[in-house]
TORDREN-292112 format. One line per 4 residues: number of its first residue (from 1); for each residue x, y, z of N, C-alpha, C, O. Coordinates in nm, 2 decimals. Atoms other than C-alpha are relative to their C-alpha. Example, Ala and Ser with C-alpha at 12.3 -4.5 7.8 and 13.67 -1.06 7.14 Angstrom:
1	0.09,-0.12,0.00,1.23,-0.45,0.78,0.09,0.12,0.00,0.19,0.12,0.07; -0.09,-0.11,0.00,1.37,-0.11,0.71,-0.08,0.11,0.08,-0.03,0.22,0.09 $
***
This chain:
1	0.10,-0.10,-0.02,0.01,-0.01,0.00,0.07,0.14,0.01,0.14,0.16,0.11; -0.09,-0.09,0.00,0.14,0.32,-0.10,-0.04,0.12,0.12,0.04,0.16,0.20; 0.02,-0.09,-0.11,-0.06,0.58,0.12,-0.14,-0.04,0.08,-0.23,-0.08,0.02; 0.09,0.04,-0.08,-0.29,0.51,0.41,-0.11,0.11,0.00,-0.09,0.23,0.01 $
5	0.12,-0.11,-0.01,-0.63,0.68,0.41,-0.07,-0.01,0.17,-0.05,-0.10,0.26; 0.05,-0.01,-0.12,-0.83,0.80,0.69,-0.15,-0.04,0.00,-0.23,0.05,-0.04; 0.13,0.04,0.03,-1.16,0.61,0.71,-0.11,0.05,0.15,-0.07,0.04,0.26; 0.06,-0.01,-0.08,-1.47,0.71,0.92,-0.12,-0.08,0.02,-0.19,-0.09,-0.08 $
9	0.12,0.09,-0.02,-1.75,0.48,1.07,-0.08,0.09,0.12,-0.03,0.12,0.23; 0.09,-0.08,-0.14,-2.01,0.69,1.30,-0.19,-0.04,-0.06,-0.26,-0.11,-0.13; 0.17,0.03,0.01,-2.38,0.72,1.30,-0.07,-0.08,0.13,-0.01,-0.13,0.23; 0.07,0.05,-0.14,-2.65,0.59,1.56,-0.02,-0.14,0.02,-0.04,-0.19,0.13 $
13	0.02,0.09,0.02,-2.68,0.27,1.41,0.10,-0.16,0.04,0.22,-0.14,0.03; -0.09,0.13,-0.01,-2.51,-0.09,1.49,0.09,-0.04,-0.11,0.05,-0.04,-0.22; -0.09,0.06,0.10,-2.19,-0.22,1.33,0.13,0.09,-0.01,0.23,0.04,-0.06; -0.10,-0.09,0.00,-1.94,0.08,1.36,0.16,-0.10,-0.01,0.23,-0.13,-0.10 $
17	-0.11,0.11,-0.04,-1.67,-0.16,1.55,0.02,-0.12,-0.09,0.12,-0.16,-0.12; 0.00,0.11,0.06,-1.78,-0.43,1.36,0.06,0.02,-0.14,0.13,-0.08,-0.18; -0.03,-0.05,0.13,-1.69,-0.27,1.02,0.13,0.00,0.00,0.20,-0.05,-0.09; -0.13,-0.05,-0.01,-1.37,-0.15,1.16,0.08,-0.18,0.04,0.19,-0.20,0.00 $
21	-0.04,0.12,-0.02,-1.30,-0.53,1.28,0.03,-0.08,-0.14,0.13,-0.14,-0.17; -0.01,0.07,0.14,-1.37,-0.66,0.92,0.14,0.07,-0.05,0.24,0.01,-0.09; -0.12,-0.06,0.09,-1.12,-0.42,0.78,0.11,-0.05,0.08,0.18,-0.11,0.00; -0.13,0.07,-0.06,-0.84,-0.54,1.05,0.01,-0.13,-0.05,0.12,-0.18,-0.08 $
25	-0.04,0.11,0.09,-0.94,-0.87,0.88,0.07,-0.03,-0.07,0.16,-0.11,-0.07; -0.07,0.01,0.15,-0.84,-0.80,0.55,0.12,0.05,0.02,0.19,0.05,-0.08; -0.13,-0.07,0.04,-0.53,-0.63,0.63,0.07,-0.10,0.07,0.18,-0.13,0.02; -0.10,0.09,-0.04,-0.42,-0.92,0.86,0.04,-0.14,-0.07,0.13,-0.21,-0.05 $
29	0.03,0.06,0.07,-0.54,-1.13,0.59,0.14,0.01,-0.14,0.17,-0.08,-0.22; -0.08,-0.05,0.10,-0.27,-0.97,0.37,0.14,0.02,0.07,0.24,0.06,0.00; -0.09,0.05,-0.05,-0.02,-1.02,0.64,0.06,0.16,0.05,0.17,0.19,0.07; -0.05,-0.16,-0.03,-0.01,-0.62,0.74,-0.05,-0.03,0.18,-0.14,-0.10,0.23 $
33	0.01,0.01,-0.15,0.03,-0.54,1.15,-0.12,0.12,0.00,-0.14,0.22,-0.08; 0.14,-0.06,-0.07,-0.29,-0.40,1.32,0.02,0.04,0.14,0.05,-0.04,0.22; 0.03,-0.04,-0.14,-0.32,-0.19,1.64,-0.07,0.05,0.00,-0.09,0.12,-0.10; 0.14,-0.08,-0.05,-0.63,-0.06,1.81,0.02,0.01,0.12,0.07,-0.07,0.20 $
37	0.05,-0.03,-0.10,-0.73,0.16,2.05,-0.11,0.03,0.08,-0.17,0.14,0.08; 0.16,-0.01,-0.09,-1.04,0.12,2.28,0.00,0.12,0.07,0.08,0.16,0.15; 0.02,-0.16,-0.08,-1.17,0.46,2.40,-0.16,-0.08,0.09,-0.26,-0.13,0.04; 0.15,-0.02,-0.12,-1.44,0.41,2.75,-0.06,-0.11,-0.03,-0.18,-0.11,-0.04 $
41	0.06,0.10,0.01,-1.47,0.03,2.66,0.10,-0.08,0.10,0.21,-0.03,0.13; -0.03,0.04,-0.11,-1.41,-0.23,2.94,0.09,-0.11,-0.06,0.04,-0.20,-0.13; -0.10,0.12,0.05,-1.07,-0.46,2.86,-0.06,-0.11,0.01,-0.12,-0.14,0.11; 0.02,0.14,0.03,-1.13,-0.79,2.74,-0.15,-0.03,0.01,-0.19,-0.14,0.03 $
45	0.16,0.03,-0.03,-1.55,-0.72,2.75,-0.07,-0.04,-0.11,-0.19,-0.04,-0.11; 0.06,0.01,0.16,-1.59,-0.81,2.38,0.08,-0.10,-0.07,0.20,-0.12,-0.06; -0.08,0.10,0.07,-1.54,-1.11,2.16,0.08,0.04,-0.11,0.15,-0.05,-0.15; -0.08,-0.01,0.11,-1.37,-0.94,1.88,0.15,0.05,0.09,0.26,0.06,0.02 $
49	-0.14,-0.03,-0.04,-1.08,-0.82,2.12,0.05,-0.17,0.03,0.17,-0.22,0.03; -0.05,0.15,-0.07,-1.05,-1.18,2.24,0.08,-0.03,-0.14,0.20,-0.03,-0.14; -0.05,0.06,0.11,-1.01,-1.29,1.89,0.13,0.04,-0.07,0.22,-0.04,-0.11; -0.06,-0.08,0.08,-0.82,-1.01,1.72,0.16,-0.03,0.09,0.27,-0.03,0.03 $
53	-0.10,-0.01,-0.10,-0.57,-1.05,2.05,0.07,-0.14,-0.08,0.20,-0.14,-0.08; -0.04,0.13,0.03,-0.51,-1.43,1.90,0.09,0.00,-0.12,0.20,-0.05,-0.14; -0.07,0.00,0.14,-0.44,-1.34,1.55,0.12,0.13,-0.01,0.17,0.17,-0.11; -0.13,-0.09,0.04,-0.15,-1.09,1.65,-0.03,0.14,0.03,0.07,0.21,0.05 $
57	0.01,-0.16,-0.01,-0.33,-0.72,1.71,0.03,0.00,0.10,0.02,-0.10,0.18; -0.06,-0.05,-0.13,-0.18,-0.52,1.98,-0.13,0.11,0.02,-0.15,0.21,-0.05; 0.11,-0.06,-0.05,-0.50,-0.39,2.17,0.06,0.10,0.12,0.13,0.05,0.21; 0.02,-0.07,-0.16,-0.50,-0.08,2.43,-0.12,0.07,-0.01,-0.18,0.11,-0.10 $
61	0.12,-0.03,-0.06,-0.76,0.03,2.62,0.03,0.14,0.11,0.13,0.17,0.18; 0.00,-0.13,-0.09,-0.85,0.38,2.80,-0.15,0.00,0.03,-0.23,-0.04,-0.05; 0.08,-0.07,-0.07,-1.10,0.49,3.01,-0.14,-0.08,0.04,-0.24,-0.02,0.06; 0.13,0.04,-0.01,-1.36,0.18,3.06,-0.09,0.03,0.10,-0.22,0.04,0.08 $
65	0.06,-0.07,-0.12,-1.44,0.30,3.40,-0.08,0.13,0.00,-0.17,0.17,0.06; 0.11,-0.14,0.03,-1.56,0.62,3.28,-0.10,-0.05,-0.13,-0.21,-0.01,-0.12; 0.14,0.02,0.04,-1.77,0.48,3.01,-0.08,-0.08,0.05,-0.19,-0.05,0.00; 0.09,0.03,-0.10,-1.95,0.26,3.25,-0.09,0.08,0.08,-0.20,0.06,0.12 $
69	0.05,-0.13,-0.06,-2.00,0.59,3.41,-0.13,0.07,-0.09,-0.24,0.10,-0.07; 0.07,-0.09,0.13,-2.13,0.75,3.10,-0.13,-0.07,-0.04,-0.24,-0.03,-0.03; 0.14,0.08,0.01,-2.36,0.46,3.01,-0.13,0.00,0.11,-0.25,-0.01,0.09; 0.14,-0.01,-0.09,-2.55,0.47,3.34,-0.01,0.14,0.03,-0.04,0.18,0.15 $
73	0.03,-0.16,0.01,-2.58,0.84,3.29,0.06,0.06,0.15,-0.01,0.13,0.22; -0.06,-0.02,-0.14,-2.34,0.89,3.62,0.09,0.13,-0.02,0.17,0.11,-0.12; -0.08,-0.12,0.02,-2.15,1.24,3.63,0.13,-0.08,0.04,0.15,-0.17,0.12; -0.15,0.00,-0.03,-1.77,1.23,3.60,0.09,0.09,0.04,0.11,0.20,-0.03 $
77	-0.06,-0.05,-0.08,-1.55,1.34,3.85,0.13,0.03,-0.03,0.21,-0.06,-0.04; -0.14,-0.05,0.00,-1.24,1.57,3.80,0.05,-0.03,-0.13,0.14,-0.10,-0.16; -0.01,0.06,0.15,-1.30,1.58,3.43,0.12,0.03,-0.06,0.17,-0.03,-0.16; -0.15,-0.04,0.05,-0.95,1.77,3.38,0.08,-0.10,0.02,0.14,-0.14,-0.07 $
81	-0.12,0.12,0.03,-0.74,1.50,3.50,-0.06,-0.11,-0.08,0.02,-0.18,-0.14; 0.03,0.10,0.09,-0.97,1.27,3.32,0.02,0.01,-0.15,0.00,-0.08,-0.24; 0.00,-0.03,0.12,-0.91,1.47,3.01,0.17,0.00,-0.02,0.22,-0.02,-0.13; -0.15,0.02,0.01,-0.52,1.46,3.08,0.03,-0.11,0.00,0.13,-0.13,-0.06 $
85	-0.03,0.19,0.03,-0.53,1.07,3.10,-0.02,0.02,-0.13,0.08,-0.01,-0.19; 0.05,0.05,0.11,-0.69,1.07,2.78,0.09,0.08,-0.08,0.13,0.01,-0.17; -0.09,-0.10,0.11,-0.47,1.31,2.59,0.13,-0.06,0.01,0.19,-0.08,-0.09; -0.11,0.10,-0.01,-0.17,1.11,2.76,-0.01,-0.15,-0.09,0.08,-0.21,-0.16 $
89	0.02,0.13,0.09,-0.30,0.79,2.62,0.00,-0.01,-0.14,0.03,-0.11,-0.21; 0.03,-0.01,0.17,-0.37,0.93,2.25,0.19,0.07,-0.04,0.23,0.07,-0.15; -0.16,0.02,0.04,0.03,1.01,2.25,0.04,-0.08,0.08,0.14,-0.04,0.14; -0.06,0.12,-0.04,0.09,0.69,2.39,-0.03,-0.08,-0.16,0.06,-0.14,-0.23 $
93	0.03,0.04,0.14,-0.08,0.57,2.06,0.06,0.07,-0.10,0.06,0.00,-0.21; -0.07,-0.08,0.11,0.09,0.83,1.85,0.14,-0.05,0.03,0.17,-0.10,-0.07; -0.11,0.07,-0.03,0.45,0.70,1.99,0.00,-0.15,-0.05,0.09,-0.19,-0.12; -0.02,0.14,0.05,0.37,0.33,1.92,-0.03,-0.03,-0.14,0.00,-0.14,-0.19 $
97	0.01,0.02,0.13,0.26,0.38,1.58,0.15,0.08,-0.06,0.19,0.07,-0.18; -0.09,-0.08,0.06,0.55,0.59,1.52,0.14,-0.09,0.03,0.24,-0.07,-0.05; -0.13,0.08,-0.03,0.83,0.31,1.69,-0.01,-0.13,-0.07,0.09,-0.20,-0.10; 0.03,0.12,0.05,0.64,0.03,1.54,-0.03,0.02,-0.15,-0.04,0.13,-0.20 $
101	0.07,-0.02,0.13,0.54,-0.04,1.18,-0.12,-0.08,0.01,-0.11,-0.20,0.02; 0.12,0.02,0.00,0.18,-0.06,1.19,-0.08,0.02,-0.11,-0.09,0.14,-0.14; 0.05,-0.06,0.12,-0.03,-0.06,0.87,-0.15,0.05,0.04,-0.21,0.13,-0.02; 0.16,-0.08,-0.04,-0.37,0.02,1.04,0.00,-0.02,0.14,0.05,-0.11,0.21 $
105	0.01,-0.04,-0.15,-0.46,0.18,1.36,-0.15,0.04,-0.03,-0.20,0.11,-0.11; 0.17,-0.03,-0.01,-0.83,0.17,1.48,-0.04,0.08,0.12,-0.01,0.02,0.23; 0.02,-0.10,-0.12,-0.94,0.45,1.72,-0.13,-0.04,0.01,-0.21,-0.01,-0.07; 0.13,0.07,0.01,-1.24,0.27,1.82,-0.08,0.08,0.16,-0.05,0.08,0.28 $
109	0.10,-0.10,-0.09,-1.52,0.51,2.01,0.09,0.10,0.04,0.07,0.13,0.15; -0.04,-0.10,-0.02,-1.29,0.77,1.99,-0.08,0.13,0.03,-0.05,0.21,0.12; 0.08,-0.09,0.02,-1.54,1.00,1.90,-0.12,0.02,0.13,-0.18,0.13,0.16; 0.12,0.01,-0.12,-1.79,0.92,2.21,0.13,0.08,0.11,0.08,0.17,0.19 $
113	-0.09,-0.08,-0.10,-1.46,1.06,2.42,0.03,0.12,-0.04,0.09,0.19,0.04; -0.03,-0.16,0.04,-1.44,1.38,2.21,-0.14,0.05,0.05,-0.16,0.16,0.09; 0.17,-0.05,-0.01,-1.81,1.42,2.26,-0.04,0.04,0.15,-0.13,0.11,0.19; 0.02,-0.03,-0.11,-1.76,1.41,2.59,0.08,0.07,0.08,0.08,0.08,0.21 $
117	-0.11,-0.09,-0.04,-1.49,1.63,2.63,0.11,-0.05,0.06,0.17,0.01,0.14; -0.11,0.10,-0.07,-1.23,1.37,2.73,0.13,-0.01,-0.09,0.24,-0.05,-0.05; -0.10,0.00,0.12,-1.02,1.38,2.41,-0.02,0.12,-0.10,-0.12,0.14,-0.17; 0.04,-0.13,0.07,-0.96,1.70,2.24,0.02,-0.02,-0.19,0.12,-0.05,-0.25 $
121	-0.02,-0.01,0.11,-1.06,1.72,1.88,0.12,0.03,-0.09,0.16,-0.03,-0.19; -0.13,-0.04,0.08,-0.74,1.92,1.79,0.11,-0.10,0.02,0.19,-0.10,-0.06; -0.12,0.11,-0.01,-0.50,1.63,1.92,-0.01,-0.09,-0.12,0.08,-0.11,-0.19; 0.03,0.14,0.07,-0.68,1.35,1.72,0.04,0.12,-0.13,0.15,0.07,-0.18 $
125	-0.02,-0.04,0.15,-0.63,1.60,1.39,0.15,0.01,0.02,0.23,0.01,-0.07; -0.15,-0.01,0.02,-0.29,1.63,1.50,0.09,-0.11,-0.04,0.18,-0.10,-0.11; -0.02,0.15,0.02,-0.24,1.24,1.52,0.01,-0.03,-0.13,0.11,-0.09,-0.17; 0.05,0.01,0.14,-0.40,1.24,1.18,0.11,0.05,-0.09,0.14,-0.03,-0.19 $
129	-0.08,-0.10,0.08,-0.16,1.50,1.02,0.11,-0.03,0.02,0.18,-0.04,-0.08; -0.12,0.08,-0.03,0.14,1.35,1.18,0.04,-0.14,-0.02,0.16,-0.17,-0.02; 0.00,0.11,0.07,0.07,0.99,1.07,0.12,-0.05,-0.10,0.15,0.01,-0.20; -0.08,0.10,0.13,0.30,0.76,0.86,-0.08,-0.02,-0.11,-0.18,-0.08,-0.12 $
133	0.08,-0.02,0.21,0.20,0.82,0.48,-0.09,-0.14,0.00,-0.21,-0.13,-0.01; 0.07,0.14,0.01,0.11,0.43,0.48,-0.05,-0.02,0.11,-0.03,-0.14,0.13; 0.10,0.06,-0.11,-0.09,0.39,0.79,-0.11,0.06,-0.01,-0.11,0.18,-0.03; 0.13,0.01,0.03,-0.44,0.36,0.74,-0.06,0.05,0.13,0.01,0.00,0.22 $
137	0.04,0.00,-0.11,-0.63,0.47,1.02,-0.17,0.01,-0.01,-0.23,0.08,-0.09; 0.15,0.01,-0.01,-1.00,0.39,1.12,-0.06,0.03,0.14,-0.04,-0.03,0.25; 0.06,-0.07,-0.12,-1.22,0.62,1.35,-0.14,-0.02,-0.01,-0.22,0.00,-0.11; 0.14,0.08,-0.02,-1.52,0.45,1.51,-0.09,0.11,0.11,-0.02,0.20,0.16 $
141	0.07,-0.09,-0.08,-1.80,0.63,1.72,-0.10,0.07,-0.05,-0.09,0.10,-0.17; 0.09,-0.09,0.04,-2.12,0.83,1.73,0.07,0.12,-0.03,0.18,0.14,0.00; -0.03,-0.12,0.01,-2.12,1.17,1.62,0.15,0.04,-0.03,0.20,0.11,0.06; -0.17,-0.04,0.03,-1.75,1.22,1.49,-0.03,0.18,-0.05,-0.11,0.24,-0.13 $
145	-0.03,-0.17,0.03,-1.68,1.61,1.46,0.02,0.00,-0.13,0.06,-0.10,-0.19; 0.01,-0.06,0.11,-1.72,1.79,1.17,0.16,-0.01,-0.06,0.19,-0.05,-0.17; -0.14,-0.05,0.05,-1.33,1.87,1.16,0.07,-0.13,-0.04,0.17,-0.14,-0.11; -0.07,0.12,0.03,-1.26,1.50,1.16,-0.03,-0.05,-0.15,0.05,-0.10,-0.24 $
149	0.08,0.03,0.14,-1.53,1.44,0.88,0.12,0.07,-0.13,0.16,0.01,-0.23; -0.02,-0.06,0.15,-1.37,1.70,0.64,0.16,-0.05,-0.02,0.21,-0.03,-0.13; -0.11,0.05,0.06,-1.03,1.55,0.66,0.01,-0.15,0.00,0.11,-0.21,0.00; 0.00,0.16,0.06,-1.13,1.19,0.60,-0.01,-0.02,-0.12,-0.04,0.07,-0.20 $
153	-0.01,0.05,0.15,-1.11,1.00,0.29,-0.13,-0.07,-0.03,-0.19,-0.06,-0.13; 0.09,0.08,0.01,-1.37,0.76,0.37,-0.12,0.06,0.11,-0.09,0.12,0.21; 0.09,-0.05,-0.11,-1.71,0.85,0.56,-0.12,-0.10,0.01,-0.20,-0.08,-0.08; 0.12,0.05,0.01,-1.99,0.60,0.63,-0.07,-0.01,0.14,-0.02,-0.06,0.24 $
157	0.10,-0.03,-0.14,-2.28,0.67,0.89,-0.10,-0.14,-0.01,-0.19,-0.18,-0.09; 0.10,0.09,-0.05,-2.44,0.39,1.03,-0.13,0.02,0.05,-0.13,0.07,0.16; 0.16,-0.05,-0.04,-2.84,0.45,1.06,-0.08,-0.09,0.10,-0.12,-0.18,0.03; 0.05,0.07,-0.03,-3.00,0.28,1.30,-0.15,0.00,-0.03,-0.20,0.11,0.01 $
161	0.12,0.00,0.06,-3.37,0.20,1.16,-0.09,-0.08,0.13,-0.20,-0.04,0.18; 0.10,0.10,-0.09,-3.49,-0.07,1.41,0.14,-0.07,0.08,0.25,-0.11,0.03; -0.08,0.08,-0.06,-3.31,-0.21,1.70,-0.05,-0.11,0.12,-0.15,-0.08,0.18; 0.09,0.05,-0.09,-3.38,-0.50,1.94,-0.02,0.05,0.14,-0.12,0.02,0.21 $
165	-0.03,-0.05,-0.11,-3.26,-0.32,2.24,-0.15,0.10,0.00,-0.21,0.13,0.11; 0.14,-0.12,-0.04,-3.58,-0.06,2.18,-0.11,-0.09,0.04,-0.20,-0.04,0.10; 0.10,0.12,-0.03,-3.80,-0.38,2.23,0.05,-0.09,0.13,0.00,-0.19,0.17; -0.06,0.04,-0.16,-3.62,-0.45,2.55,0.06,-0.11,0.03,0.05,-0.17,0.14 $
169	-0.05,0.08,0.00,-3.41,-0.71,2.45,0.11,0.05,0.01,0.13,0.16,-0.05; -0.12,-0.06,-0.09,-3.08,-0.66,2.64,0.11,-0.08,-0.11,0.09,-0.16,-0.20; -0.13,0.00,0.06,-2.72,-0.66,2.51,0.05,-0.20,-0.01,0.06,-0.28,0.09; -0.03,0.17,0.05,-2.63,-1.05,2.38,0.15,-0.03,-0.03,0.22,0.04,-0.11 $
173	-0.15,0.00,0.02,-2.30,-1.21,2.40,0.02,-0.07,-0.13,-0.07,-0.15,-0.18; -0.02,0.04,0.16,-2.15,-1.29,2.07,-0.06,0.10,-0.12,-0.02,0.09,-0.24; 0.12,-0.10,0.12,-2.41,-1.02,1.88,0.09,0.13,0.05,0.19,0.17,-0.01; -0.04,-0.14,-0.07,-2.34,-0.70,2.09,0.16,0.02,0.06,0.24,0.11,0.04 $
177	-0.15,-0.02,-0.03,-2.01,-0.77,2.24,0.07,-0.16,0.03,0.18,-0.18,0.06 $
***
């Protein structure tokens, strides 16, 4: 691959992380190296993490406890320190992609962290502008900011039309996580 592009999977529909994982499988099938950074998700809580790790994908986590609080509509305390942690994590991700040759970086649910003020849009734009030329980047999450969308090469919006959760069906192991 000569030039890595920036892909965005956003919207209120199901399938953003699933699409990113599908893309990761294609990269792995071509002997490419993949790294995934998950924002606001619990470590090892979903099936895709378990199998991707077995396939050699490096997976980094940040803010799982904050994500649990946000899902439960509980306020975050000391947001300024949380923001500093988030920015430090983003810098760590940037150092990793510069120190090793990865072909694909997935920033899973980073837009949710941005929407809650835990990661700055400016910091993500800096990462995207300073990424290695060959590195493909996938950004997932609801409400990706317009500044990110404007510099992306591909933007797909998943739109919810109908979802079992709206009918009271709980999250299902192997389907939603």
